[in-house]
C-alpha positions in Angstrom: 133.2 14.3 33.9 130.2 15.7 35.8 128.4 16.7 32.6 129.0 13.4 31.0 127.5 11.6 34.1 124.5 13.9 34.0 123.9 13.1 30.3 124.3 9.3 31.0 121.9 9.6 34.0 119.4 11.4 31.9 119.6 8.8 29.3 118.9 6.1 31.9 116.0 8.1 33.2 114.6 8.5 29.7 114.8 4.8 28.9 113.1 4.1 32.2 110.3 6.3 31.5 109.9 5.1 27.9 109.5 1.5 29.2 107.1 2.7 31.8 105.0 4.3 29.0 105.3 1.1 27.0 103.6 -0.6 29.7 100.7 1.8 29.6 100.7 1.7 25.8 100.1 -2.0 25.9 97.2 -1.5 28.2 95.9 1.2 26.0 96.2 -1.1 22.9 94.3 -3.8 24.6 91.5 -1.3 25.7 91.4 0.2 22.1 90.8 -3.3 20.7 88.1 -3.9 23.2 86.3 -0.7 22.6 86.6 -1.4 18.9 84.9 -4.7 19.5 82.2 -3.1 21.6 81.6 -0.5 19.1 81.1 -3.1 16.3 78.8 -5.0 18.5 76.9 -1.9 19.3 76.1 -1.3 15.6 74.0 -4.5 15.8 72.6 -3.5 19.2 74.5 -6.4 21.1 77.2 -4.2 22.6 75.1 -1.3 24.0 75.2 -3.0 27.4 79.0 -3.2 27.3 79.7 0.4 26.7 79.6 1.5 30.4 82.0 -1.1 31.5 84.3 -0.3 28.5 84.5 3.2 29.5 85.2 2.4 33.0 88.1 0.3 31.8 89.2 3.3 29.7 89.0 5.5 32.7 91.1 3.0 34.7 93.8 2.8 32.2 93.9 6.6 31.9 94.1 7.0 35.6 97.1 4.7 35.5 98.8 7.0 33.1 97.8 10.1 35.1 99.4 8.5 38.1 102.6 7.8 36.1 102.6 11.4 34.9 101.4 13.0 38.2 98.4 14.5 36.5 95.3 15.3 38.5 92.4 12.9 37.6 88.6 13.3 37.2 85.8 11.5 39.1 83.9 8.5 38.1 82.4 8.0 34.6 78.7 9.1 34.2 76.4 6.2 34.6 74.3 6.9 31.5 75.8 6.0 28.1 74.7 9.3 26.4 76.0 11.5 29.2 79.2 9.5 29.3 79.8 10.0 25.5 78.9 13.7 25.8 81.4 14.1 28.7 84.5 16.1 27.5 86.9 14.1 29.7 85.8 10.8 28.2 86.4 12.2 24.6 89.8 13.4 25.6 90.5 10.0 27.0 89.5 8.3 23.8 91.8 10.6 21.8 94.6 9.9 24.2 93.8 6.2 24.0 94.3 6.2 20.2 97.5 8.3 20.3 99.2 6.4 23.1 98.4 3.0 21.7 100.1 3.9 18.5 102.7 6.6 18.8 103.2 6.0 22.5 103.7 2.2 21.9 106.2 3.0 19.0 108.2 5.4 21.2 108.2 2.8 24.0 109.3 0.0 21.8 112.2 2.2 20.7 113.2 3.0 24.2 113.2 -0.8 25.0 114.9 -1.9 21.7 117.7 0.6 21.5 119.4 -0.4 24.8 119.1 -4.2 24.0 120.6 -3.7 20.6 123.3 -1.5 22.1 124.3 -4.0 24.7 124.2 -6.8 22.3 126.1 -5.3 19.3 128.8 -3.5 21.5 129.7 -6.9 23.0 129.5 -8.7 19.9 133.2 -8.5 19.0 133.9 -10.6 22.3 131.6 -13.5 21.8 130.8 -13.7 18.0 133.4 -16.4 17.5 131.1 -18.7 19.6 128.4 -18.6 17.0 128.2 -20.9 13.8 129.9 -19.3 10.8 126.4 -18.8 9.1 125.3 -16.6 12.0 128.2 -14.2 12.0 126.5 -11.6 9.8 123.7 -10.1 11.9 121.2 -7.6 10.6 120.9 -4.1 11.7 117.6 -2.4 10.7 117.4 -3.4 7.0 121.1 -4.0 6.3 123.2 -7.1 6.8 126.6 -6.2 8.6 129.7 -8.1 8.2 132.7 -7.9 10.6 132.6 -7.8 14.3 133.9 -4.3 14.6 131.2 -3.0 12.2 128.6 -4.6 14.5 130.1 -3.1 17.5 130.1 0.3 15.9 126.3 0.0 15.3 126.0 -0.7 19.1 127.9 2.6 19.9 125.5 4.3 17.3 122.4 2.9 19.3 124.0 4.4 22.4 124.4 7.9 20.7 120.8 7.7 19.6 119.7 7.0 23.2 121.7 10.0 24.5 120.7 12.3 21.7 117.0 11.3 21.3 115.9 9.8 24.5 114.6 12.9 26.2 112.8 13.9 22.9 111.1 10.5 22.7 110.0 10.9 26.3 108.3 14.2 25.6 106.7 12.9 22.5 105.4 9.9 24.3 104.1 11.8 27.4 102.7 14.8 25.4 99.3 13.2 24.8 98.9 12.2 28.4 100.0 15.6 29.8 97.6 17.7 27.4 94.6 15.3 27.0 94.5 13.7 30.5 94.8 16.9 32.5 91.6 18.3 33.9 90.0 20.7 31.3 89.2 24.3 32.1 86.2 24.6 34.4 86.6 20.9 35.7 85.3 20.0 39.1 88.2 20.9 41.5 86.9 19.3 44.5 89.7 16.9 44.6 92.3 19.7 44.4 90.4 21.5 47.3 90.7 18.4 49.5 94.4 18.1 48.6 95.1 21.8 49.5 93.2 21.6 52.7 95.2 18.6 53.6 98.5 20.3 52.7 97.4 23.5 54.6 96.8 21.5 57.8 100.3 19.8 57.3 101.7 23.3 56.8 100.2 24.5 60.1 101.4 21.4 61.9 105.0 21.8 60.3 105.0 25.5 61.4 104.0 24.7 64.9 106.6 21.8 65.1 109.2 24.2 63.8 108.3 26.8 66.4 108.5 24.2 69.2 111.9 23.1 68.1 113.2 26.7 68.0 111.7 27.2 71.4 113.3 24.1 72.8 116.7 25.2 71.3 116.5 28.6 72.9 115.2 27.4 76.2 117.6 24.4 76.7 120.6 26.0 75.3 120.8 29.7 75.0 118.6 30.6 77.9 120.7 28.4 80.3 123.9 29.9 79.0 122.5 33.5 79.6 121.3 32.5 83.1 125.0 31.2 83.8 126.2 34.6 82.6 124.0 36.5 84.9 125.0 34.3 87.8 128.7 34.7 87.2 128.4 38.5 86.8 126.6 38.6 90.1 129.5 36.6 91.6 132.0 39.1 90.0 130.2 42.1 91.5 130.3 40.6 95.0 133.9 39.5 94.7 135.5 42.4 92.9 136.5 44.2 96.2 137.3 41.5 98.3 138.8 38.9 96.0 139.9 40.3 92.7 141.5 37.0 91.5 138.2 35.2 92.1 136.5 38.0 90.2 138.7 37.7 87.2 138.2 33.9 87.1 134.4 34.4 87.2 134.6 37.0 84.5 136.5 34.3 82.3 133.7 31.8 82.9 131.0 34.4 82.2 132.9 35.2 78.9 133.0 31.6 77.9 129.3 31.1 78.8 128.4 34.2 76.6 130.5 32.8 73.7 128.7 29.5 73.9 125.4 31.3 74.1 126.3 33.3 70.9 127.5 30.2 69.2 124.2 28.4 70.0 122.2 31.4 68.8 124.0 31.3 65.5 123.2 27.5 65.2 119.5 28.2 65.7 119.6 31.1 63.1 121.3 28.7 60.6 118.7 26.1 61.2 116.0 28.5 60.1 117.7 29.3 56.8 121.3 28.3 56.3 123.5 31.1 55.0 125.5 28.6 52.9 122.4 28.5 50.7 122.7 32.2 50.0 126.5 32.1 49.7 127.1 29.0 47.6 123.6 28.0 46.2 121.9 24.7 46.3 124.7 22.7 44.8 127.5 24.0 46.9 125.3 23.6 50.1 124.5 20.0 49.2 128.3 19.3 48.3 129.0 20.3 51.9 126.3 18.1 53.3 127.7 15.1 51.1 131.3 15.6 52.1 130.4 15.6 55.8 128.2 12.5 55.6 129.2 9.7 57.9 129.1 7.3 54.9 130.7 7.9 51.5 128.1 10.0 49.5 127.9 10.7 45.8 126.2 13.7 44.7 124.6 14.6 41.3 123.0 17.9 41.0 121.4 19.2 37.7 119.5 22.4 38.6 120.1 25.3 36.2 119.7 28.6 37.8 118.2 29.1 41.2 115.0 28.0 42.8 113.0 30.0 45.3 114.8 30.4 48.8 112.0 28.4 50.5 112.2 25.5 48.0 116.0 25.3 48.4 115.8 25.5 52.2 113.2 22.7 52.2 115.4 20.6 49.7 118.5 21.2 52.0 116.8 20.2 55.2 115.2 17.2 53.8 118.5 15.8 52.3 120.3 16.9 55.6 117.8 14.8 57.6 117.9 11.9 55.1 121.7 11.7 55.2 121.5 11.9 59.0 119.2 8.9 59.0 121.6 7.0 56.6 124.5 7.6 59.0 122.7 6.6 62.2 120.2 3.9 61.2 121.0 2.2 57.7 124.3 0.4 58.3 125.1 1.6 54.5 128.4 1.5 52.9 127.4 4.0 50.3 124.8 6.6 49.6 123.8 8.7 46.7 121.9 12.0 46.4 120.4 13.0 42.9 118.7 16.5 42.5 117.4 17.6 39.2 114.9 20.3 37.9 112.2 18.6 35.9 110.1 21.4 34.5 108.3 23.1 37.2 109.4 20.6 39.8 112.5 20.0 41.8 113.2 16.2 42.1 115.2 14.7 44.9 116.3 11.2 45.3 118.4 9.9 48.3 119.3 6.2 48.2 121.7 3.9 50.1 122.7 0.4 50.2 122.0 -0.3 53.7 119.8 -2.9 55.6 116.4 -1.1 54.6 113.3 -1.6 56.7 112.9 2.2 57.2 109.4 2.8 58.7 107.7 6.3 59.2 105.9 5.0 62.3 109.1 4.2 64.1 110.5 7.6 64.1 113.9 8.4 62.6 112.6 11.7 61.4 110.7 10.4 58.5 107.4 11.8 59.6 108.9 15.1 60.1 110.3 15.0 56.5 106.9 14.1 55.1 105.2 17.0 57.0 107.9 19.5 55.8 107.4 18.3 52.1 103.6 18.1 52.1 103.5 21.6 53.7 105.1 22.9 50.6 102.5 21.0 48.3 105.2 18.4 47.5 105.3 14.5 47.1 107.1 12.1 49.2 107.6 8.4 48.5 109.9 5.9 50.4 110.9 2.5 49.2 112.7 0.5 52.0 112.3 -3.3 51.8 113.8 -5.4 54.4 117.5 -6.0 53.4 117.6 -2.9 51.4 118.3 -0.9 49.4 116.3 2.2 50.5 115.3 4.9 48.1 113.6 8.3 49.1 112.0 10.2 46.3 110.8 13.8 46.8 109.1 16.3 44.4 108.9 20.1 45.3 107.1 22.6 43.2 109.5 25.4 42.2 107.6 27.5 39.7 107.9 27.8 35.9 
């Protein structure tokens, strides 16, 4: 059942990405037509002045696709026309524009059409009798189909196409953007340097915050317990000769305090790297979090193999903090955690049907979650409109 749900979810994700690509493909098609018009006008000299603006529009649409695919973008287009046309990035963007406006549009149109046809045809046997008799023979592709069950079977066939071909269509649609819009070798990496500088500062802040948390845990808990043990042992030493009964009672209290200190030390150690990750893996550890959540929580994990221990620990703590927020602040009736490996990134999504309105500036641990994620060069987005629902999306690099 879990495998079926994973395939269904992967198909829904593929459809959503294809439709997102269809949106940028429509923009690319409009820009392609505009650039064609500018090129024709330039042949007679009237369109030369429009070339810089056309290239800026091209860069804007390409950057929109870069943002969708999470690809690092270049700087502004060169001001001079000749320099812009000689620019490698501009040429690659023109190649992407042609491919995405044609093949990308076709893939997106298929991704939009198949679910619509599937829904229409699979439900056709339940409402076909409401149509006039002359309309009871719908067409599927190039064939006219008679009989409601046959029409319903074509809907099931469309669903099978979505499950089988959806991920392949996504890869085909996104291939030009991932290969042509990525920075070429030797490109200016100043943006990346700025990003890494920011994440390094976030890593240092997160490290300092983690040290302060461990220090507080040891100072407020374990240290106090050990001080109590020391005081009780001193009382035992004074009472052992004159009042053996009081000495035995003090020893019992000292033993209880020592056991509590040991328990708190174990808790601190688990908060640094939970042993459950090493014992049961990420899926097993998250299953424990979901089962102990204060609201009913559905868990979907699709992570073949193991990620680095630091990645799994970051994902574990992020989800633990997010579910704690759901329990304390959201007023939700249900929550859902989805974890999947997408290439060289680990994608997390935590959602709930609560009251929404989550705000990093108001505490609730969200700022700490962001710092922990950015310290690992990850990405964090939060969508929590007033009235709900709340969706937290996280991406963590996890190697190839």
